[in-house]
C-alpha positions as semicolon CSV with decimal commas, in nm:
position;residue;x (nm);y (nm);z (nm)
1;A;-2,805;-2,362;1,108
2;E;-2,850;-2,088;1,363
3;G;-3,176;-1,987;1,529
4;G;-3,280;-2,335;1,643
5;G;-3,292;-2,501;1,302
6;E;-3,183;-2,857;1,244
7;A;-2,826;-2,921;1,136
8;G;-2,785;-2,855;0,765
9;R;-3,121;-2,678;0,734
10;L;-3,195;-2,309;0,714
11;T;-3,440;-2,146;0,948
12;A;-3,721;-1,929;0,815
13;A;-3,532;-1,621;0,934
14;A;-3,217;-1,731;0,751
15;K;-3,418;-1,787;0,434
16;R;-3,568;-1,439;0,457
17;L;-3,219;-1,296;0,501
18;G;-3,095;-1,488;0,197
19;V;-3,385;-1,369;-0,018
20;A;-3,323;-1,009;0,089
21;A;-2,949;-1,031;0,018
22;L;-2,995;-1,192;-0,322
23;S;-3,269;-0,944;-0,414
24;Q;-3,046;-0,650;-0,326
25;V;-2,759;-0,783;-0,534
26;M;-2,979;-0,866;-0,832
27;G;-3,152;-0,529;-0,806
28;G;-2,814;-0,365;-0,848
29;M;-2,733;-0,539;-1,177
30;A;-2,666;-0,287;-1,450
31;F;-2,586;-0,277;-1,820
32;L;-2,355;0,012;-1,905
33;H;-2,259;0,137;-2,249
34;G;-2,054;0,433;-2,360
35;K;-1,709;0,586;-2,366
36;W;-1,466;0,568;-2,077
37;V;-1,145;0,746;-1,977
38;R;-0,798;0,592;-1,958
39;L;-0,503;0,774;-1,802
40;E;-0,188;0,776;-2,012
41;P;0,175;0,702;-1,915
42;P;0,433;0,796;-1,821
43;H;0,293;1,036;-1,559
44;Y;-0,077;0,950;-1,590
45;N;-0,171;1,319;-1,583
46;T;-0,324;1,312;-1,931
47;S;-0,612;1,101;-2,050
48;T;-0,774;0,949;-2,356
49;R;-1,147;0,905;-2,406
50;M;-1,176;0,546;-2,518
51;P;-1,419;0,406;-2,778
52;P;-1,762;0,292;-2,653
53;A;-1,762;-0,026;-2,447
54;A;-2,036;-0,241;-2,296
55;A;-2,046;-0,391;-1,948
56;F;-2,290;-0,607;-1,755
57;S;-2,215;-0,605;-1,384
58;A;-2,354;-0,586;-1,034
59;T;-2,294;-0,264;-0,843
60;P;-2,198;-0,216;-0,477
61;C;-2,459;0,055;-0,422
62;R;-2,737;0,159;-0,660
63;D;-2,724;0,514;-0,528
64;G;-2,370;0,618;-0,447
65;F;-2,171;0,360;-0,646
66;A;-2,391;0,278;-0,943
67;R;-2,113;0,122;-1,148
68;G;-1,914;-0,197;-1,152
69;F;-1,598;-0,244;-0,947
70;L;-1,357;-0,520;-1,044
71;W;-1,272;-0,613;-0,686
72;D;-1,635;-0,613;-0,569
73;E;-1,768;-0,811;-0,861
74;G;-1,609;-1,142;-0,772
75;F;-1,785;-1,134;-0,435
76;H;-2,118;-1,043;-0,595
77;Q;-2,082;-1,341;-0,825
78;L;-2,007;-1,581;-0,540
79;L;-2,375;-1,536;-0,454
80;I;-2,523;-1,503;-0,801
81;A;-2,329;-1,803;-0,938
82;R;-2,509;-2,029;-0,692
83;W;-2,851;-1,892;-0,790
84;D;-2,817;-1,848;-1,167
85;P;-2,482;-1,965;-1,312
86;E;-2,576;-1,838;-1,659
87;I;-2,593;-1,480;-1,532
88;S;-2,251;-1,518;-1,371
89;R;-2,099;-1,654;-1,689
90;D;-2,241;-1,355;-1,879
91;V;-2,103;-1,107;-1,625
92;I;-1,759;-1,269;-1,627
93;R;-1,750;-1,264;-2,009
94;H;-1,834;-0,893;-2,007
95;W;-1,557;-0,809;-1,761
96;F;-1,298;-1,000;-1,960
97;G;-1,431;-0,833;-2,272
98;L;-1,305;-0,505;-2,126
99;M;-0,947;-0,635;-2,117
100;Q;-0,693;-0,419;-2,297
101;P;-0,414;-0,560;-2,519
102;S;-0,169;-0,544;-2,227
103;G;-0,387;-0,776;-2,018
104;W;-0,509;-0,496;-1,789
105;I;-0,877;-0,469;-1,690
106;P;-1,009;-0,128;-1,570
107;R;-1,076;-0,114;-1,197
108;E;-1,398;0,091;-1,207
109;L;-1,660;0,102;-1,481
110;F;-1,714;0,472;-1,544
111;I;-1,872;0,376;-1,875
112;G;-2,120;0,617;-2,030
113;S;-2,286;0,929;-1,892
114;E;-2,518;0,745;-1,654
115;S;-2,234;0,605;-1,444
116;Q;-2,046;0,937;-1,456
117;R;-2,326;1,179;-1,378
118;R;-2,286;1,198;-0,997
119;I;-1,909;1,165;-0,974
120;E;-1,652;1,440;-1,029
121;E;-1,470;1,409;-1,359
122;K;-1,131;1,386;-1,186
123;W;-1,225;1,034;-1,068
124;W;-1,327;0,895;-1,406
125;G;-0,980;0,812;-1,537
126;Q;-0,858;0,454;-1,504
127;N;-0,487;0,400;-1,446
128;P;-0,346;0,106;-1,649
129;S;-0,069;0,049;-1,394
130;H;-0,316;-0,018;-1,111
131;A;-0,447;-0,365;-1,037
132;N;-0,740;-0,488;-0,830
133;P;-0,771;-0,825;-0,654
134;P;-0,870;-1,095;-0,906
135;T;-1,186;-1,192;-0,717
136;L;-1,355;-1,294;-1,041
137;L;-1,145;-1,609;-1,016
138;L;-1,327;-1,702;-0,694
139;A;-1,658;-1,692;-0,881
140;L;-1,505;-1,886;-1,168
141;E;-1,387;-2,149;-0,919
142;V;-1,743;-2,186;-0,788
143;L;-1,869;-2,240;-1,143
144;I;-1,601;-2,503;-1,203
145;D;-1,658;-2,684;-0,874
146;T;-2,035;-2,700;-0,935
147;D;-1,995;-2,819;-1,295
148;Q;-2,137;-2,492;-1,429
149;A;-1,835;-2,395;-1,640
150;P;-1,872;-2,568;-1,978
151;P;-1,554;-2,631;-2,181
152;S;-1,672;-2,381;-2,444
153;F;-1,694;-2,111;-2,176
154;L;-1,351;-2,193;-2,031
155;S;-1,193;-2,216;-2,377
156;C;-1,317;-1,867;-2,453
157;L;-1,181;-1,731;-2,125
158;H;-0,851;-1,916;-2,108
159;P;-0,641;-1,685;-2,331
160;R;-0,763;-1,379;-2,141
161;L;-0,714;-1,543;-1,804
162;T;-0,357;-1,617;-1,904
163;A;-0,305;-1,260;-2,026
164;W;-0,447;-1,123;-1,701
165;M;-0,221;-1,336;-1,484
166;N;0,082;-1,246;-1,693
167;W;-0,007;-0,878;-1,656
168;F;-0,023;-0,913;-1,276
169;K;0,312;-1,088;-1,259
170;R;0,475;-0,841;-1,495
171;T;0,344;-0,512;-1,356
172;Q;0,295;-0,580;-0,985
173;R;0,626;-0,749;-0,908
174;G;0,798;-0,663;-0,584
175;P;1,168;-0,607;-0,523
176;G;1,236;-0,962;-0,400
177;L;1,204;-1,310;-0,543
178;H;0,838;-1,420;-0,563
179;S;0,724;-1,091;-0,409
180;Y;0,443;-0,864;-0,525
181;R;0,313;-0,519;-0,440
182;W;0,015;-0,302;-0,525
183;F;0,118;-0,013;-0,744
184;G;-0,051;0,321;-0,688
185;R;-0,014;0,369;-0,313
186;K;-0,081;0,738;-0,237
187;R;-0,040;0,960;0,064
188;S;-0,344;1,155;0,179
189;D;-0,342;1,507;0,322
190;D;-0,338;1,365;0,675
191;G;-0,016;1,177;0,603
192;V;-0,168;0,830;0,584
193;W;-0,088;0,609;0,287
194;H;-0,384;0,448;0,110
195;T;-0,366;0,156;-0,132
196;L;-0,695;0,175;-0,321
197;A;-0,580;-0,081;-0,576
198;S;-0,569;-0,351;-0,306
199;G;-0,942;-0,324;-0,242
200;L;-0,861;-0,276;0,128
201;D;-0,857;0,103;0,121
202;D;-0,789;0,153;0,491
203;Y;-0,583;-0,158;0,555
204;P;-0,296;-0,057;0,786
205;R;0,033;-0,052;0,601
206;S;0,362;0,112;0,691
207;N;0,373;0,488;0,643
208;H;0,751;0,498;0,655
209;T;0,870;0,280;0,367
210;D;0,980;0,367;0,018
211;T;0,703;0,243;-0,216
212;S;0,970;0,085;-0,440
213;R;1,056;-0,150;-0,151
214;D;0,700;-0,255;-0,066
215;R;0,609;-0,623;-0,048
216;H;0,241;-0,691;0,011
217;V;0,138;-1,024;0,160
218;D;-0,222;-0,991;0,041
219;M;-0,104;-0,951;-0,318
220;L;0,113;-1,261;-0,283
221;C;-0,188;-1,456;-0,156
222;W;-0,404;-1,343;-0,449
223;I;-0,142;-1,466;-0,696
224;A;-0,137;-1,803;-0,518
225;V;-0,519;-1,823;-0,539
226;A;-0,502;-1,733;-0,908
227;E;-0,257;-2,015;-0,975
228;R;-0,486;-2,258;-0,794
229;V;-0,785;-2,159;-1,007
230;M;-0,580;-2,157;-1,327
231;A;-0,478;-2,517;-1,249
232;K;-0,847;-2,613;-1,230
233;V;-0,917;-2,439;-1,560
234;A;-0,626;-2,618;-1,726
235;R;-0,741;-2,954;-1,592
236;R;-1,095;-2,901;-1,727
237;L;-0,955;-2,814;-2,069
238;G;-0,727;-3,116;-2,084
239;L;-0,415;-2,905;-2,039
240;S;-0,137;-2,966;-1,791
241;P;-0,212;-2,808;-1,452
242;G;0,145;-2,878;-1,339
243;P;0,298;-2,532;-1,393
244;H;0,016;-2,361;-1,205
245;E;0,020;-2,615;-0,921
246;A;0,396;-2,578;-0,888
247;A;0,368;-2,198;-0,883
248;A;0,096;-2,207;-0,617
249;E;0,306;-2,443;-0,404
250;R;0,613;-2,224;-0,449
251;L;0,427;-1,916;-0,331
């Protein structure tokens, strides 16, 4: 530990920091309920107001971003899962409860008027061709590794985990063998391309390639992580982890 503490022990300052961090995350937990907006193919310039949905999630900022974000939530739960695994299991169930028949999960939870009230309506729509890093699997892995993922919980999740992974592989495939790319890369007014779906909004990527030829290393890594976690899930459920282990090794 830093600050003069003995090895393996936290100093008083580190403990205060931990309490503050956990308190901030827990203070941002929110239950959202209401209708949400989905953009419709093929051009995603029309939208449908979807039936009411419910979500229980942490939020990145109680003021400016008072709604759940799929990419952020896995990192929130890395902390919460170590403090109260039951809360994390509840949050993960809610997120997977938002899954659509295709296997897609909305990237931002503009659910209900409360989460929409301070944001322009043009941002509410969720594009079903856009992914977000599957960070929830990192939290799930923590629950598994600490024996806080009962078989009943994993059995409930397994079909949706499989659907989610199949959706990623089907919709985010790159042009080459075993390659993947984030769909939805857009060019801003200053000529810089932004890939919001990747979670790394300002990550430097080439501004001179055709988006149909993109191959994103970070997306490839996320698929490999997903296969690793899926192998652990399969093993806990008495299923063969072999296909997932082979896929992770191949990637």
